[in-house]
C-alpha positions in Angstrom: -16.8 -93.8 153.1 -18.6 -94.3 150.1 -21.3 -92.4 148.4 -24.8 -93.8 148.7 -27.5 -93.0 146.4 -31.0 -93.2 148.2 -33.7 -93.4 145.9 -36.1 -96.3 147.8 -36.9 -96.4 151.2 -34.8 -99.4 151.3 -31.6 -97.8 150.4 -32.5 -95.2 152.9 -32.8 -98.0 155.8 -29.5 -99.5 155.0 -28.0 -95.8 154.8 -29.0 -95.2 158.4 -27.6 -98.8 159.3 -24.3 -98.4 157.6 -24.0 -94.8 159.4 -25.2 -96.2 162.6 -22.1 -98.8 162.2 -19.8 -96.4 161.2 -20.6 -93.9 164.0 -20.5 -96.7 166.6 -16.7 -97.3 165.0 -15.4 -94.0 164.4 -17.7 -91.5 166.7 -17.2 -89.1 164.1 -19.6 -88.5 160.7 -19.8 -85.8 158.0 -22.7 -86.3 156.3 -23.5 -84.3 152.9 -26.5 -84.2 151.2 -27.2 -83.4 147.9 -30.8 -83.3 146.3 -29.8 -82.9 142.9 -28.7 -85.7 140.3 -25.5 -84.4 138.7 -24.8 -84.8 135.1 -23.6 -88.1 134.5 -20.3 -89.6 132.9 -21.7 -90.2 129.5 -23.2 -86.7 129.6 -19.5 -85.5 130.4 -18.3 -87.2 127.6 -20.6 -86.0 125.1 -19.6 -82.2 126.6 -16.3 -83.0 125.4 -17.3 -84.7 122.6 -19.7 -81.5 121.3 -16.9 -79.4 122.2 -14.5 -81.0 119.6 -16.8 -81.5 117.0 -17.9 -77.7 117.2 -14.7 -76.8 116.8 -14.0 -78.8 113.7 -17.3 -77.2 112.3 -16.2 -73.7 113.0 -12.9 -74.1 111.6 -14.4 -76.3 108.4 -16.7 -73.0 107.8 -13.8 -70.4 108.2 -14.7 -68.6 111.5 -12.1 -68.1 113.9 -11.6 -67.5 117.2 -10.1 -64.1 119.1 -7.5 -63.8 121.2 -7.6 -60.6 123.2 -4.7 -59.1 125.4 -6.2 -57.7 128.4 -5.1 -54.4 129.6 -3.5 -53.6 125.9 -4.6 -51.3 123.5 -3.7 -54.0 120.7 -5.9 -55.4 118.4 -7.0 -59.5 119.0 -4.8 -62.4 116.9 -7.3 -64.7 115.1 -6.7 -68.3 115.7 -8.6 -71.4 115.1 -11.2 -72.8 117.1 -10.1 -75.8 119.8 -11.7 -78.2 121.8 -10.8 -75.9 124.9 -11.7 -72.8 123.5 -15.5 -74.0 122.6 -15.3 -75.5 126.2 -14.2 -71.7 127.5 -17.2 -70.7 125.6 -19.6 -73.3 127.3 -18.5 -72.7 130.5 -19.2 -68.8 130.3 -22.7 -69.4 129.0 -23.3 -72.1 131.8 -22.2 -69.2 134.2 -24.8 -66.8 132.4 -27.4 -69.7 133.0 -26.3 -71.3 136.2 -23.8 -69.2 138.2 -24.5 -71.5 141.0 -22.5 -74.0 139.2 -19.5 -71.8 138.8 -18.8 -72.7 135.0 -17.7 -76.3 136.1 -19.6 -79.6 134.3 -19.3 -81.4 137.1 -21.7 -79.1 139.1 -24.8 -79.5 136.3 -27.6 -81.2 137.1 -28.6 -83.8 134.5 -31.4 -81.4 132.7 -29.1 -78.4 132.5 -26.6 -79.9 130.3 -29.3 -80.0 127.7 -30.1 -76.4 128.4 -26.8 -74.9 128.1 -26.1 -77.2 124.9 -29.6 -75.7 123.6 -28.4 -72.1 123.9 -24.6 -72.4 123.0 -26.0 -74.2 119.6 -29.1 -72.0 119.1 -26.3 -68.7 119.1 -23.8 -70.5 117.4 -26.5 -71.2 114.3 -27.6 -67.5 114.8 -23.8 -66.1 114.3 -23.1 -68.3 111.4 -26.3 -67.6 109.8 -27.2 -71.5 110.3 -24.2 -72.8 108.8 -22.7 -73.8 111.9 -24.9 -76.6 114.2 -23.7 -79.6 115.6 -25.8 -82.0 117.2 -25.3 -82.9 121.0 -23.8 -86.5 120.7 -25.9 -89.5 121.9 -25.4 -93.4 122.0 -27.8 -93.0 118.8 -26.3 -90.5 117.0 -26.1 -86.9 117.7 -29.5 -84.8 118.5 -30.9 -82.7 116.0 -30.9 -78.7 117.2 -34.2 -78.6 119.0 -34.5 -74.5 119.4 -33.7 -71.8 117.2 -33.9 -69.2 120.5 -31.4 -66.4 120.8 -30.7 -64.6 124.2 -27.9 -62.2 124.6 -25.9 -62.5 127.9 -23.7 -59.2 128.6 
């Protein structure tokens, strides 16, 4: 069965008709309803682009990431930022803000994407004393940083 988006009364009527037809044919249905609007494919692409650009800017400004060994009493290893390491940072912050998303961007609602971005950008700007701040990509170019509020999660 395909997914249906119902945002008009006509869509609802058509859905019921299609479900009725399918039930008559199969005699079994499993229906899952969502009432939130998940992040879009465009937002997903923008998250990945942002993570890549932030990694590039952090590296260009001389900031490194540390890899630590769990359970070992040894110092961490300094490494350059990558898109994946920034994505891990995004996911950790996302879990702190929206635990029910389990760190998966596909579980974010559309408005939650900008909330995670603003928190991450604000904290990066604070840590780097304003040296690094990357606008969130949009089809019109990067969006300027809107907030300088810092929250500690830990």
